[in-house]
Structure formats: C-alpha cells, structure tokens
N, C-alpha and C positions, 0 to 999 in steps of 0.2 A: 152852214153846210157841214156835213159829215159828223162831227162829234162835238161839240162844245162851244163854250162861252162865246156865243155868237161869233164865230170865226176867229177866236183868239184862244188858243189852247193853252190854258194856264195849267197847272198841275197835271192833269191827266184826264181823261175822259169825262169831263163834266159836260152838261149841255147848257145852252143859253137859258137863263132863268129869270122868272118874273113872279110877282105875288099871285096868289091863287084865288079861285072862285068858281068857275062854271060847274053846275051840277050835271051829272050824268042822268039821262032819262030812263035808261033801261039797263037791266042786268040779267043775263041769262047764263046758263052753264050746262055742261053735259050731265053732271051727276050732283045736282044741288038738292040735298035732302038731309034731314037729321043733323049730325054734327057739321055737315057742309053748309047748312043754313047759317051757322055762326060765322064761318069763314067768309061766305059771300057777303053777308051783312057788314062784316068788319072791313072787307076790301072796298065795298061800295062807299062806306062812310069815309074811308081814307081818300078815295078817288073823288068824292064829292067836293073836296077842298082844292082840287087841282084843275088846271085849265085843259081838260081833255074832253073831246067830243065823242070819240070812239076809241075803244081799246080791246085787245085780245090778250089773254094770258094763257100760256100752255105750260103745264107742269110736266116734268119728265124725270125718269130714273134711268138706271142702266138698262132697263127693259123697254125703254121707249116712252111714249106719251102716257101720262097718268090721267090727266083731266084737262079740260079747257074751260075758261070762263070768258064771256064776251059782254061788252058794255056798249051803250049808246047805239044799239041797233046792229052791231057787228055780229057776224056768225063765224062758225069754224072755218068757212071757206073765204072769209074776208081777207084780202091781202093788203099789206102795208109796206111802204118803203122801209127797208132795214136800216138805212144810213150806215153808220160806221161799224155796226156789228157784222155787216157783210164782209168786213176785212178778214173774218175768221175763215171764209172760203179761200181767200188768197193765201193765208198762212198754211192751210191744209194742202192746197195745191203745191206749194213750195215743198212741204215735208214729204209729199208723195214722191216728188222728183229727187229729194235727198235720199229716200229709201232705195231708189234705183241708180244711185250714184251719178245722176245727171246734173245735180247741183251740189256744190260743196259750200256748206254754210260759212266757211272761213276763207274762201278764195276771193281774190279780187273780182268784183262783179264785171269789170270791163272785159273779161274773157267771154262773157255771155252776150255782150251788147255790140251793136254795129257803130257805136260812138263811145267816146271816152267820158267818164264822169269822175271828177275830183271836186272836193269842197274848196271853195275859194280860200286861199291862204295856206293850204296844205296839199300842194301838188304831188308830193311824194308819198302821201298816206293813202293806201287803198281803202275803199269802202267794200264791206262784205255783206252777204245776205244776212248774216247774224245781226249786223247793225241795222239793216232795213227793217227786219222783223221786230227789233227791240226799240225802234225809234231813236237810235243813237248815231245815225249816219252823218249828222250835220246838215242834212237837206231840210230846208224850212219851207213852210207854206207861205207863199206870197199871194195874199188874197186879192190884191189889185189885179193880178193876172188870172188867178183861178176863177174868180167871179166873172171877169169880163170875157175871157177867152175859152174857158173850159166848162162853163156852166150855162145852161139855157133854161128860161122859164116860158118859152114860146115854142110849141111843137111845130109851128110853121116857119121858124127861123132857118137860116142857113145851117147846113150840117156842121157839127162840132168836129174839131180835129181828131183823128184816130189816136189810139194809145201810143203808138210809136212816135208820131209827130209831136204829140203833147210832151212826152218825156224828153225827146231829143232837143226840141226847141227851147225847153225850160232849163235843161241841165248841161247841154253841150256849150262850150265857151263861145262858139260862133252861132249860137241859137238865137232865134227871133225874140224869145222871151227871157233870155239869160240876164241875170242881174247878180253880180257878185255879193252884194250886201243883203238884198231882200230874199234871195233864193237859198241862202246858206247862213248858218250861224258861224261864229268865230272859233268855236271849239274844234279840236282835232277829232276826226272820226272815231267813234267808240267811247268817247269820254263823257258825253252829256246826253241826257234824255230830253228830247223835244218832239212832241207828238207831230207826226208828219203824214198827211194824206199823199203828198208827192212821193215820199219814200215807199209807202205801201203800193202806190201805183207802179213805181219802178220795179218792185218785186213781182207784180203781175206781168209787167212787160217781159221780165226775164223768163217767166213761165212760158210766155208766148214765143220768145226767141228760141228757147231750148227745145220746145216741142214742135215748133213749126206750124202750129195752129193758133187761131185767135184765143186769147185768154178766156173769153166767155164760153167758147166751144169746148175748151179743155175742161173747164169746171163742170159744164153740163154733162159731158161724156163720162167724167171720172168721179164726180161727187153727186150732182143733182139728180141725174137720171137713175143711177143705181139706188138712190134713196127715195125715188119717186116724189121729188120736190117740184112743185109747180112754180109758176111765176116767170120772171125774166128781168133783164136789165132795162132801165129807162122806159118802164111802162107808165102809162098815163091814165088817170081815172076816167077821162072822157072817152077812152077807147075800150074800157072794160068796167062795167058797173059793179064788179066785185072788189074793186080797189078803193080803199078809203081815201077821202079827200083830206089833205093837210089842212089844219085849221089854226088860226092865231089865238092870241090871248082872250079874245072876246067870243071865240067859237066861229068866227067868219072864215070861210074857205080862202086859202091863199094859193098862189100858183105852185104847181108841182115842178120840182127841179129835175132836170136830166143833165148828164154830164159825161165828159171824156174819161174821167178818172174812175172807171168801173171797178178796178180792183180795190178802191177805197170806199166804195158804197154803191148806191144806185140799183141794188137788187131789190125786187119786190116779191113777197110771198106771204103765206099765212103763218101765224104763230105756231100752229101745230106742225106744219111742214118743217119749219126751221128747228122746232124742238126735237124732231127725229134726228136731225143732223147733230144737234148739241148732245144728244144722248151718247154719241160715240165717244165723247170725251170722258165719260165715266163708265164706259164699257169696253175699254181696251181697243178702241178704234172700230168697233163693229156694231151694226144695227141689224137685228134679225138675220144673222148669218151673212150679211153683206159687209165685207171688210173695206173700210175707207182708209184707215191708217193702221200700221202695226202698233202693238202695245208700246214698244220702245219709242216710236214717233210721238204717240200721245203723251207719254211721260216727258219727252224732251220738249214738246210744244207747250206743256202746261207747268213746267217747273221754272223757278226764278232764274232769269238769265242776266238781268241787270237791275240791281236794286229790287224794287217790287214789281218788275215787269218780266213777263214770260215772252214767248213768241206770239205776238199780237195780243194775247190775253194779259190781264193785270191783276194785282193782288191788293192794291192800295185802297184803304178807306172802309169798305164794307166788311162786316163780320157776322158770323152766325155761330151761336154757342161758343163765343170766345175765340173762334178761329177765322182767319181771313178767307174771304170768298174769292174764287176765280170768277172774273167778270169782265164785261165790256159794255159800255154805253154808246149810244149814238144819237144824233140829232140833225135834222134839216129844219128849215123854216116850217113850222107847223107839224113837225114830226118828232117824237121822242121814243127811243127804243132801248132795250137792255136785255142782257142775259146774265144770270147769276147761278153759280154752281157751288154747292157745298160738297166738296170731295169726301168729307168725313161721313156724311149721311147718304151720299150718293143720290142726291136729289137736286133739282134745279128748275128754273123756269125762264121762259122767254116772255117779255112784255113788249107789245107793239102798240103805240098810241098815235092818234091824230090829235094834236093839241100841244100845249106848252106848259109843263109843270115848272115850279118855281125854283128848285135847287136840286143838285144831284142827290142830296141826302133826303129829299122829300119822300123818296121811296123807302127809307130805312124801315119804318114800321111794316109796310107792305111786304118787304123782303122777309122779315122775320115770320110774319103770319103765313105767308105763302110757302116758305120752306117747312114750317111746322105742319101745315096742311098736306104738303106733298109727302112728307115722311109718314103721316098717318095713313096714306093710301097704299103704301108698299106692303 
C-alpha cells in the first residue's frame, strides 16, 4: 500500500519490486509523429520489459500539459489510483493554510487536534507540521493495523473508520490501536527520516480540524475543482469503466484497495489531470491564471527541509543532466505511479501504471528520454 517495498519503507519512496516481463500490446499518443516516433518506440521498448498492463504518461511544463502517451489500451481519460503521489495534494492543502496563518509549520500540532499526540519515550517533545511533512515526526506505519483496520479490498465490507477515528485510535495513548513500539520509532521528533503514511494522514486530519470541513471536501474546493481535475477518493473499477484495473506480476487483475488514510493516497484520476496540478510547481503556484499556491509557498514546499527531503517531495536518487530531480513515487498492489520534475529545464511528467515493475530505478532510462522529449516540445 501507498509507496514502497511492499509495505516496508526502506530508504524512501521505492515501490515493491519484482523481475520483469509482460509486453504491452498497444501504444498510442496525442502527437506521435516524426521525432516523436523515436521517443514512443524507445518508451515502448523500455516498458516492454516491465510488468505493466496499462499506463499513461503526461508530460508538462510551466504552461501545462505538453503531450500524453497511453499504453495497453488506456486513453487520455483513463483513470488510475495515484497511491502515494496523492500526498502532494495533502502538502498543498497544508501550505495553503500556512499562507493564511491558520497553520504554523513549527507549532505543536496538539493545538490543532482534539486529542494529544506524543511519540512514545519523548512525552515532552512536541511534534510539528514541519515534521509531519518531512516524515521526521517519529510516527511509524504499523502495517498489522493499517492493513487490517484501515484498508479494504471488498466494496461490500463494513465501512472503514473515518479519518478522525483512524488517527485518534492509532496515536492517542488510550486509543484502540495504540502501540508504543509498533506505532512510533525510538528517535526524538525531528531527528530521523522514516516514511510514514500515518504522519501524512495526520497532516490531512489537521487540515480537516482547522477548516471545519472534511479533508476530501477541502481539497476538492481549493485544489481539484479550480484545476478541473476529475476523479475522486476510493473509486472502484467495477463502478466506472474508465478506471484501470490493478494487475499483478503476471498481468492478472488484483483487488482494488480502498482505505481510511485518504491524505496518504487513494485518489484516482487521469495522468493528464494530475499533470495540470503538477505544473503549478514549476509555474509559481499557478495554472492558466488559477492560483493554487503563492510563489513563496511553492519555493518552500520544494526546497530541501531535511537531508534530501522537501515537504512531501524528495530529491534522492534520480538525476537529469547531472542535477537531482524533484520527485515522488507511489505504489499499491498492482499499481505503480510517479511524478518527476526537472526544475532546471522546467519540464516534468506523471506516469500512472497498472502493473508491477521490478525496481525503483527501472524507470531511469524512461525518465531521461521522457524529459528530453518534453524539453523538445517547449
């Protein structure tokens, strides 16, 4: 779920990885001709070695979407689960509230919550929003609880707990799912990076508590609707034939996940829709005169805050023309996603896949050729 090594987040946004094989049967694009033929052939060749049944790539610049390429029968309107790259919505919502002084990045988060949160072993050390957004809060993902209590593979099962109950019962000392050792690491808050879906979800809950409206509604009214982004949270392919089915190593469909931790993932939309949102991060917070963030907030959200980590975004691993990329990866069972931005060339792309590729750096060659291609379109 969410980002990485099958539920064990080792280093940073990797996804769960396996050797490769399944061929893609179709490749289509919006503007595939001439020099674009070389790019589309190269991409197909690379993806032919990966376990992907469907994929969509949307290239973007500071001016919005440049081009889209679709694979395995997908179209520009095909929607995919975003998995962990959906956390960028959460970070954006937080920064919007920072702009209006409704959230202080360095204040004790307990002032925003109806329950108290402290990491086990550090009762006097406050946790801040800065720590939640940089994954340094000390809050850890206890997958025994997350998989069993906060995740569903059956649309007919009992309703999952809401966001407030999920966070309160996991993080409050008298909570139903509280565990001193499994829910927290031993480090003091702010001192160690550990990727945490629970921390991102708590950030989303704070957005909800500060504004007085559901996290999902806040994002829709203040980010998604202004950018005309379709889709929604916890959507299921059986209810909408435009949603791609997650597929496993062999290309077989697997069950679609839904979950309580909506600020950490579970949003579904098309690659081109999400690319419009991503373009604001290289255009000073604006898309076609729609302002989502201020230039200062974009700069703050995308600059290093802790080691190679920004607010939600990361810098570790991937490079283009010798410079580290701003990026985020994501993954559920049968889903692989990523967004990569070259701030230097002001180009980037979103890739959404149904399938399972074999390693986080399996995309390295595709990243280079896609950013080259995107730069040629400007």
